[in-house]
FISEVO-744517 format. One record per residue (C-alpha): chain; residue number from 1; x, y negated, z negated. Coordinates in Angstrom, 3 decimals. Layout:
<tises>
@cadena=A | num=NUM | px=X | py=Y | pz=Z
...
</tises>
This chain:
<tises>
@cadena=A | num=1 | px=31.701 | py=44.915 | pz=7.213
@cadena=A | num=2 | px=33.100 | py=45.762 | pz=9.973
@cadena=A | num=3 | px=33.889 | py=42.389 | pz=12.125
@cadena=A | num=4 | px=37.703 | py=42.013 | pz=11.201
@cadena=A | num=5 | px=37.160 | py=38.001 | pz=11.192
@cadena=A | num=6 | px=34.618 | py=38.199 | pz=8.448
@cadena=A | num=7 | px=36.184 | py=40.803 | pz=6.903
@cadena=A | num=8 | px=39.921 | py=38.840 | pz=6.164
@cadena=A | num=9 | px=37.602 | py=35.465 | pz=5.291
@cadena=A | num=10 | px=35.680 | py=37.601 | pz=2.866
@cadena=A | num=11 | px=39.079 | py=39.580 | pz=1.103
@cadena=A | num=12 | px=40.064 | py=35.776 | pz=0.777
@cadena=A | num=13 | px=37.622 | py=34.841 | pz=-1.506
@cadena=A | num=14 | px=38.965 | py=34.572 | pz=-4.911
@cadena=A | num=15 | px=37.631 | py=36.215 | pz=-8.157
@cadena=A | num=16 | px=35.268 | py=38.240 | pz=-6.537
@cadena=A | num=17 | px=35.691 | py=41.025 | pz=-9.507
@cadena=A | num=18 | px=34.663 | py=37.983 | pz=-11.930
@cadena=A | num=19 | px=31.754 | py=36.691 | pz=-9.787
@cadena=A | num=20 | px=30.714 | py=40.473 | pz=-9.005
@cadena=A | num=21 | px=30.685 | py=41.718 | pz=-12.786
@cadena=A | num=22 | px=27.717 | py=40.083 | pz=-14.042
@cadena=A | num=23 | px=25.632 | py=41.093 | pz=-10.757
@cadena=A | num=24 | px=26.797 | py=44.381 | pz=-11.107
@cadena=A | num=25 | px=25.982 | py=45.253 | pz=-14.676
@cadena=A | num=26 | px=22.535 | py=43.320 | pz=-13.943
@cadena=A | num=27 | px=21.841 | py=45.484 | pz=-11.027
@cadena=A | num=28 | px=19.791 | py=42.931 | pz=-9.444
@cadena=A | num=29 | px=21.620 | py=43.292 | pz=-5.656
@cadena=A | num=30 | px=20.167 | py=45.313 | pz=-3.038
@cadena=A | num=31 | px=22.254 | py=48.260 | pz=-1.950
@cadena=A | num=32 | px=21.396 | py=46.904 | pz=1.432
@cadena=A | num=33 | px=23.730 | py=44.026 | pz=0.654
@cadena=A | num=34 | px=26.290 | py=45.208 | pz=-2.343
@cadena=A | num=35 | px=27.011 | py=47.664 | pz=0.789
@cadena=A | num=36 | px=29.258 | py=45.015 | pz=2.002
@cadena=A | num=37 | px=30.243 | py=43.429 | pz=-1.006
@cadena=A | num=38 | px=33.932 | py=45.534 | pz=-1.672
@cadena=A | num=39 | px=36.412 | py=44.828 | pz=-4.334
@cadena=A | num=40 | px=40.009 | py=46.039 | pz=-4.356
@cadena=A | num=41 | px=41.751 | py=47.700 | pz=-7.248
@cadena=A | num=42 | px=40.808 | py=49.327 | pz=-10.544
@cadena=A | num=43 | px=37.668 | py=49.819 | pz=-11.419
@cadena=A | num=44 | px=35.637 | py=52.177 | pz=-13.710
@cadena=A | num=45 | px=32.699 | py=54.128 | pz=-12.845
@cadena=A | num=46 | px=29.678 | py=54.630 | pz=-14.420
@cadena=A | num=47 | px=28.802 | py=58.821 | pz=-14.621
@cadena=A | num=48 | px=26.045 | py=58.450 | pz=-17.517
@cadena=A | num=49 | px=25.869 | py=56.460 | pz=-20.446
@cadena=A | num=50 | px=28.564 | py=58.089 | pz=-22.041
@cadena=A | num=51 | px=31.190 | py=59.409 | pz=-19.203
@cadena=A | num=52 | px=33.002 | py=57.096 | pz=-16.761
@cadena=A | num=53 | px=36.121 | py=57.533 | pz=-14.667
@cadena=A | num=54 | px=38.822 | py=55.263 | pz=-12.712
@cadena=A | num=55 | px=39.096 | py=55.433 | pz=-9.300
@cadena=A | num=56 | px=41.621 | py=52.268 | pz=-6.986
@cadena=A | num=57 | px=39.201 | py=50.861 | pz=-4.502
@cadena=A | num=58 | px=41.154 | py=49.771 | pz=-1.548
@cadena=A | num=59 | px=38.294 | py=47.926 | pz=0.337
@cadena=A | num=60 | px=36.524 | py=51.657 | pz=1.179
@cadena=A | num=61 | px=32.718 | py=51.953 | pz=1.600
@cadena=A | num=62 | px=32.581 | py=54.917 | pz=-0.368
@cadena=A | num=63 | px=33.973 | py=53.568 | pz=-3.502
@cadena=A | num=64 | px=31.823 | py=50.221 | pz=-2.850
@cadena=A | num=65 | px=29.124 | py=51.870 | pz=-3.247
@cadena=A | num=66 | px=30.815 | py=53.525 | pz=-6.468
@cadena=A | num=67 | px=31.676 | py=50.246 | pz=-7.901
@cadena=A | num=68 | px=28.234 | py=49.104 | pz=-7.898
@cadena=A | num=69 | px=26.191 | py=52.239 | pz=-8.273
@cadena=A | num=70 | px=27.906 | py=53.874 | pz=-10.349
@cadena=A | num=71 | px=27.269 | py=57.986 | pz=-9.425
@cadena=A | num=72 | px=23.159 | py=57.920 | pz=-9.785
@cadena=A | num=73 | px=22.824 | py=55.573 | pz=-6.906
@cadena=A | num=74 | px=26.544 | py=55.978 | pz=-5.305
@cadena=A | num=75 | px=27.571 | py=58.085 | pz=-2.611
@cadena=A | num=76 | px=25.886 | py=61.217 | pz=-2.072
@cadena=A | num=77 | px=24.564 | py=60.859 | pz=-5.341
@cadena=A | num=78 | px=21.856 | py=64.264 | pz=-5.091
@cadena=A | num=79 | px=24.987 | py=66.259 | pz=-4.301
@cadena=A | num=80 | px=26.988 | py=64.965 | pz=-6.791
@cadena=A | num=81 | px=24.101 | py=65.873 | pz=-9.356
@cadena=A | num=82 | px=24.112 | py=68.936 | pz=-8.432
@cadena=A | num=83 | px=27.632 | py=68.986 | pz=-8.768
@cadena=A | num=84 | px=27.452 | py=68.041 | pz=-11.918
@cadena=A | num=85 | px=24.938 | py=70.308 | pz=-13.274
@cadena=A | num=86 | px=27.611 | py=73.339 | pz=-11.722
@cadena=A | num=87 | px=30.226 | py=72.153 | pz=-13.417
@cadena=A | num=88 | px=29.184 | py=72.413 | pz=-17.119
@cadena=A | num=89 | px=29.137 | py=75.868 | pz=-16.858
@cadena=A | num=90 | px=32.299 | py=76.094 | pz=-14.604
@cadena=A | num=91 | px=36.192 | py=77.078 | pz=-16.051
@cadena=A | num=92 | px=37.813 | py=77.301 | pz=-12.517
@cadena=A | num=93 | px=37.254 | py=74.433 | pz=-10.079
@cadena=A | num=94 | px=38.897 | py=73.894 | pz=-6.790
@cadena=A | num=95 | px=38.003 | py=70.925 | pz=-4.601
@cadena=A | num=96 | px=38.991 | py=71.334 | pz=-0.546
@cadena=A | num=97 | px=38.925 | py=68.527 | pz=1.425
@cadena=A | num=98 | px=39.814 | py=66.348 | pz=-1.862
@cadena=A | num=99 | px=39.911 | py=62.977 | pz=-0.233
@cadena=A | num=100 | px=40.402 | py=60.444 | pz=-3.120
@cadena=A | num=101 | px=38.869 | py=62.626 | pz=-5.543
@cadena=A | num=102 | px=35.490 | py=61.205 | pz=-6.261
@cadena=A | num=103 | px=33.932 | py=65.260 | pz=-6.691
@cadena=A | num=104 | px=37.333 | py=66.271 | pz=-8.528
@cadena=A | num=105 | px=37.240 | py=63.413 | pz=-11.032
@cadena=A | num=106 | px=33.449 | py=64.018 | pz=-11.228
@cadena=A | num=107 | px=33.834 | py=67.183 | pz=-12.673
@cadena=A | num=108 | px=36.946 | py=66.391 | pz=-15.153
@cadena=A | num=109 | px=34.281 | py=63.745 | pz=-16.247
@cadena=A | num=110 | px=31.781 | py=66.657 | pz=-17.094
@cadena=A | num=111 | px=34.051 | py=69.458 | pz=-17.601
@cadena=A | num=112 | px=37.001 | py=68.182 | pz=-18.730
@cadena=A | num=113 | px=38.065 | py=71.688 | pz=-20.257
@cadena=A | num=114 | px=38.005 | py=72.835 | pz=-16.705
@cadena=A | num=115 | px=41.175 | py=74.084 | pz=-14.468
@cadena=A | num=116 | px=40.622 | py=71.797 | pz=-11.537
@cadena=A | num=117 | px=42.588 | py=72.039 | pz=-8.013
@cadena=A | num=118 | px=42.207 | py=69.211 | pz=-5.566
@cadena=A | num=119 | px=43.771 | py=70.211 | pz=-1.787
@cadena=A | num=120 | px=44.612 | py=67.495 | pz=0.059
@cadena=A | num=121 | px=46.978 | py=67.628 | pz=2.633
@cadena=A | num=122 | px=46.438 | py=63.966 | pz=4.816
@cadena=A | num=123 | px=49.814 | py=62.026 | pz=3.285
@cadena=A | num=124 | px=47.560 | py=58.459 | pz=3.261
@cadena=A | num=125 | px=44.583 | py=60.124 | pz=1.360
@cadena=A | num=126 | px=46.565 | py=61.782 | pz=-0.695
@cadena=A | num=127 | px=48.606 | py=59.092 | pz=-2.019
@cadena=A | num=128 | px=45.365 | py=57.138 | pz=-3.323
@cadena=A | num=129 | px=44.067 | py=60.526 | pz=-4.520
@cadena=A | num=130 | px=47.456 | py=60.505 | pz=-6.641
@cadena=A | num=131 | px=46.975 | py=56.914 | pz=-7.969
@cadena=A | num=132 | px=43.225 | py=58.489 | pz=-8.741
@cadena=A | num=133 | px=44.382 | py=60.908 | pz=-11.217
@cadena=A | num=134 | px=47.207 | py=58.961 | pz=-12.744
@cadena=A | num=135 | px=44.564 | py=56.166 | pz=-13.758
@cadena=A | num=136 | px=42.159 | py=59.257 | pz=-15.806
@cadena=A | num=137 | px=45.830 | py=60.138 | pz=-17.642
@cadena=A | num=138 | px=46.745 | py=63.636 | pz=-14.598
@cadena=A | num=139 | px=43.702 | py=65.794 | pz=-15.450
@cadena=A | num=140 | px=43.639 | py=67.518 | pz=-12.103
@cadena=A | num=141 | px=46.206 | py=69.413 | pz=-10.567
@cadena=A | num=142 | px=46.586 | py=68.200 | pz=-6.796
@cadena=A | num=143 | px=48.012 | py=70.407 | pz=-3.594
@cadena=A | num=144 | px=49.472 | py=68.357 | pz=-0.999
@cadena=A | num=145 | px=48.298 | py=71.257 | pz=1.466
@cadena=A | num=146 | px=45.825 | py=72.692 | pz=3.689
@cadena=A | num=147 | px=43.620 | py=75.457 | pz=2.994
@cadena=A | num=148 | px=42.475 | py=78.260 | pz=5.985
@cadena=A | num=149 | px=42.768 | py=81.501 | pz=6.792
@cadena=A | num=150 | px=46.241 | py=82.685 | pz=6.449
@cadena=A | num=151 | px=49.605 | py=80.949 | pz=5.078
@cadena=A | num=152 | px=51.606 | py=78.928 | pz=7.576
@cadena=A | num=153 | px=51.542 | py=75.505 | pz=9.049
@cadena=A | num=154 | px=49.090 | py=74.063 | pz=10.949
@cadena=A | num=155 | px=48.760 | py=71.132 | pz=13.058
@cadena=A | num=156 | px=46.519 | py=68.144 | pz=11.635
@cadena=A | num=157 | px=44.790 | py=65.672 | pz=13.737
@cadena=A | num=158 | px=44.942 | py=62.718 | pz=12.130
@cadena=A | num=159 | px=42.236 | py=59.725 | pz=13.167
@cadena=A | num=160 | px=44.734 | py=56.199 | pz=13.769
@cadena=A | num=161 | px=41.411 | py=54.174 | pz=12.251
@cadena=A | num=162 | px=40.015 | py=56.639 | pz=10.204
@cadena=A | num=163 | px=41.952 | py=58.700 | pz=8.027
@cadena=A | num=164 | px=38.979 | py=60.416 | pz=5.833
@cadena=A | num=165 | px=37.978 | py=62.313 | pz=9.222
@cadena=A | num=166 | px=41.460 | py=64.007 | pz=9.783
@cadena=A | num=167 | px=40.850 | py=67.616 | pz=10.260
@cadena=A | num=168 | px=42.872 | py=70.337 | pz=11.668
@cadena=A | num=169 | px=40.226 | py=70.630 | pz=14.729
@cadena=A | num=170 | px=40.937 | py=67.992 | pz=17.326
@cadena=A | num=171 | px=38.742 | py=65.492 | pz=17.314
@cadena=A | num=172 | px=36.030 | py=67.342 | pz=15.189
@cadena=A | num=173 | px=33.786 | py=64.119 | pz=15.943
@cadena=A | num=174 | px=34.446 | py=63.840 | pz=19.805
@cadena=A | num=175 | px=35.293 | py=60.517 | pz=18.956
@cadena=A | num=176 | px=37.790 | py=60.415 | pz=21.638
@cadena=A | num=177 | px=40.269 | py=58.100 | pz=19.296
@cadena=A | num=178 | px=43.826 | py=57.813 | pz=19.153
@cadena=A | num=179 | px=44.531 | py=60.623 | pz=16.966
@cadena=A | num=180 | px=48.370 | py=60.857 | pz=15.418
@cadena=A | num=181 | px=49.699 | py=65.120 | pz=14.935
@cadena=A | num=182 | px=51.767 | py=66.178 | pz=12.268
@cadena=A | num=183 | px=52.383 | py=69.969 | pz=10.683
@cadena=A | num=184 | px=51.225 | py=70.385 | pz=7.213
@cadena=A | num=185 | px=51.611 | py=73.826 | pz=5.029
@cadena=A | num=186 | px=48.193 | py=75.932 | pz=4.751
@cadena=A | num=187 | px=47.565 | py=78.619 | pz=2.147
@cadena=A | num=188 | px=45.114 | py=80.861 | pz=1.846
@cadena=A | num=189 | px=42.703 | py=81.147 | pz=-0.827
@cadena=A | num=190 | px=43.490 | py=84.816 | pz=-1.566
@cadena=A | num=191 | px=46.948 | py=84.149 | pz=-1.042
@cadena=A | num=192 | px=46.749 | py=81.545 | pz=-4.060
@cadena=A | num=193 | px=44.975 | py=84.067 | pz=-6.345
@cadena=A | num=194 | px=47.346 | py=87.207 | pz=-5.505
@cadena=A | num=195 | px=50.476 | py=84.963 | pz=-6.640
@cadena=A | num=196 | px=48.725 | py=83.440 | pz=-10.004
@cadena=A | num=197 | px=48.449 | py=79.699 | pz=-8.719
@cadena=A | num=198 | px=45.217 | py=80.115 | pz=-8.875
@cadena=A | num=199 | px=43.388 | py=82.148 | pz=-11.978
@cadena=A | num=200 | px=39.797 | py=82.411 | pz=-10.699
@cadena=A | num=201 | px=37.394 | py=80.239 | pz=-9.008
@cadena=A | num=202 | px=33.782 | py=79.556 | pz=-10.582
@cadena=A | num=203 | px=33.045 | py=76.685 | pz=-8.236
@cadena=A | num=204 | px=34.068 | py=75.325 | pz=-4.944
@cadena=A | num=205 | px=33.607 | py=72.448 | pz=-2.766
@cadena=A | num=206 | px=34.792 | py=72.707 | pz=0.327
@cadena=A | num=207 | px=34.599 | py=69.152 | pz=3.051
@cadena=A | num=208 | px=37.222 | py=69.826 | pz=6.037
@cadena=A | num=209 | px=35.792 | py=68.371 | pz=8.978
@cadena=A | num=210 | px=34.805 | py=71.691 | pz=10.974
@cadena=A | num=211 | px=37.280 | py=73.595 | pz=9.232
@cadena=A | num=212 | px=35.267 | py=74.866 | pz=6.920
@cadena=A | num=213 | px=34.663 | py=78.503 | pz=8.063
@cadena=A | num=214 | px=38.204 | py=79.166 | pz=8.382
@cadena=A | num=215 | px=38.966 | py=78.293 | pz=4.762
@cadena=A | num=216 | px=36.209 | py=80.889 | pz=3.820
@cadena=A | num=217 | px=37.911 | py=83.706 | pz=6.302
@cadena=A | num=218 | px=41.061 | py=83.244 | pz=3.920
@cadena=A | num=219 | px=39.040 | py=84.260 | pz=0.926
@cadena=A | num=220 | px=37.826 | py=87.805 | pz=1.385
@cadena=A | num=221 | px=37.865 | py=87.437 | pz=-2.912
@cadena=A | num=222 | px=34.840 | py=85.712 | pz=-2.687
@cadena=A | num=223 | px=32.776 | py=88.877 | pz=-2.622
@cadena=A | num=224 | px=34.702 | py=89.700 | pz=-6.239
@cadena=A | num=225 | px=34.656 | py=86.298 | pz=-7.752
@cadena=A | num=226 | px=30.908 | py=84.651 | pz=-5.849
@cadena=A | num=227 | px=31.663 | py=81.162 | pz=-6.951
@cadena=A | num=228 | px=29.359 | py=78.295 | pz=-6.070
@cadena=A | num=229 | px=29.604 | py=76.302 | pz=-3.040
@cadena=A | num=230 | px=29.202 | py=72.803 | pz=-2.216
@cadena=A | num=231 | px=29.856 | py=72.484 | pz=1.429
@cadena=A | num=232 | px=29.722 | py=70.491 | pz=4.291
@cadena=A | num=233 | px=28.462 | py=71.976 | pz=7.894
@cadena=A | num=234 | px=28.371 | py=70.115 | pz=10.949
@cadena=A | num=235 | px=27.847 | py=72.207 | pz=13.450
@cadena=A | num=236 | px=25.328 | py=74.917 | pz=14.230
@cadena=A | num=237 | px=28.225 | py=77.574 | pz=15.252
@cadena=A | num=238 | px=30.108 | py=76.735 | pz=11.935
@cadena=A | num=239 | px=26.633 | py=77.567 | pz=9.899
@cadena=A | num=240 | px=26.461 | py=80.782 | pz=11.384
@cadena=A | num=241 | px=29.953 | py=81.925 | pz=11.320
@cadena=A | num=242 | px=29.707 | py=81.472 | pz=7.472
@cadena=A | num=243 | px=26.524 | py=83.148 | pz=7.004
@cadena=A | num=244 | px=27.743 | py=86.545 | pz=8.643
@cadena=A | num=245 | px=31.093 | py=86.389 | pz=6.307
@cadena=A | num=246 | px=29.202 | py=86.160 | pz=3.082
@cadena=A | num=247 | px=26.303 | py=88.431 | pz=4.281
@cadena=A | num=248 | px=24.631 | py=90.768 | pz=1.485
@cadena=A | num=249 | px=26.583 | py=88.924 | pz=-1.455
@cadena=A | num=250 | px=23.580 | py=87.682 | pz=-2.604
@cadena=A | num=251 | px=23.548 | py=83.836 | pz=-2.225
@cadena=A | num=252 | px=20.970 | py=81.288 | pz=-1.406
@cadena=A | num=253 | px=20.982 | py=78.145 | pz=0.432
@cadena=A | num=254 | px=19.720 | py=74.949 | pz=-0.111
@cadena=A | num=255 | px=20.643 | py=71.890 | pz=1.888
@cadena=A | num=256 | px=21.270 | py=68.957 | pz=0.060
@cadena=A | num=257 | px=18.816 | py=65.741 | pz=1.151
@cadena=A | num=258 | px=20.256 | py=62.965 | pz=-0.604
@cadena=A | num=259 | px=17.027 | py=61.316 | pz=-0.974
@cadena=A | num=260 | px=14.568 | py=64.458 | pz=-1.887
@cadena=A | num=261 | px=17.526 | py=66.612 | pz=-3.631
@cadena=A | num=262 | px=17.815 | py=70.397 | pz=-2.925
@cadena=A | num=263 | px=16.074 | py=72.168 | pz=-0.067
@cadena=A | num=264 | px=15.585 | py=75.869 | pz=-0.059
@cadena=A | num=265 | px=16.459 | py=77.062 | pz=4.128
@cadena=A | num=266 | px=16.682 | py=80.424 | pz=5.471
@cadena=A | num=267 | px=19.554 | py=79.191 | pz=7.599
@cadena=A | num=268 | px=22.719 | py=77.302 | pz=7.420
@cadena=A | num=269 | px=22.974 | py=74.712 | pz=10.124
@cadena=A | num=270 | px=23.484 | py=71.416 | pz=11.475
@cadena=A | num=271 | px=20.861 | py=68.714 | pz=9.568
@cadena=A | num=272 | px=20.933 | py=64.621 | pz=8.742
@cadena=A | num=273 | px=22.183 | py=65.877 | pz=5.183
@cadena=A | num=274 | px=25.345 | py=67.746 | pz=6.028
@cadena=A | num=275 | px=26.039 | py=68.866 | pz=2.612
@cadena=A | num=276 | px=24.395 | py=72.733 | pz=1.830
@cadena=A | num=277 | px=24.576 | py=74.598 | pz=-1.586
@cadena=A | num=278 | px=25.550 | py=78.262 | pz=-1.492
@cadena=A | num=279 | px=24.385 | py=79.779 | pz=-5.300
@cadena=A | num=280 | px=24.061 | py=82.938 | pz=-6.637
@cadena=A | num=281 | px=20.925 | py=83.751 | pz=-9.361
@cadena=A | num=282 | px=23.138 | py=83.348 | pz=-11.791
@cadena=A | num=283 | px=23.625 | py=79.383 | pz=-10.901
@cadena=A | num=284 | px=20.059 | py=78.880 | pz=-10.355
@cadena=A | num=285 | px=19.662 | py=78.333 | pz=-14.591
@cadena=A | num=286 | px=21.967 | py=75.695 | pz=-14.316
@cadena=A | num=287 | px=20.284 | py=73.831 | pz=-11.439
@cadena=A | num=288 | px=16.564 | py=74.272 | pz=-12.537
@cadena=A | num=289 | px=16.737 | py=70.239 | pz=-13.250
@cadena=A | num=290 | px=18.038 | py=69.847 | pz=-10.081
@cadena=A | num=291 | px=15.527 | py=71.999 | pz=-8.150
@cadena=A | num=292 | px=12.663 | py=70.628 | pz=-9.926
@cadena=A | num=293 | px=13.506 | py=66.726 | pz=-8.978
</tises>
């Protein structure tokens, strides 16, 4: 619902949650309609018949899809299924570019004993991540910083009309929209491992708006830990850089098609499904059911 007038009128409708709850439980409303029916407030997100977590929805698209469809029918459903399968065998999980914490909280819902570290440098988004962490009993370790090739500071470019596209790369999507610029703290993964902040890495998600290669450049210890990596690739050159970094480390590449599931690929490159999985042989057993979808 992009029209500002319609959105304002819709926001004024009282008791939407009370009206929508029976429709949500019945699952009779098609996605083409419910993706416009946003609600505000704290809400319970279904993971499966036994698991759930809570998030605060401020009328955003991703949270709205999760409210209506749960994990199985919500945002990035196949990526979420792969993530859950890998979380079940992981004890040290990193969420780099955690946003409001959906992947981090999903990890906690299926592997409550894991050390889950969520990195998010954008102040407005971080506040929502902190709210969601509190709603779930503070199971996550939150880090208000970016990750990069070395410790220091960097300029973050924050899109004024969409904080979720903030990046350490200026105008990463070429939209030429007004941006705030401010400095944020940057740490490398190697540095966090060296000082004991991180004690290991079994699984990581990296979604940092075209800064993914720089994050991995600061993780030389990847050759030691060889975690499974769920990563967004928005540009062919980024894919090539990452392939070069991990060459010879025994990784298998999969594009995650959100309709068809995992698709083995020979190279990392931009596709209509932005998420990719980098997996070792030992990860493939956990992914067996996902690969057979």
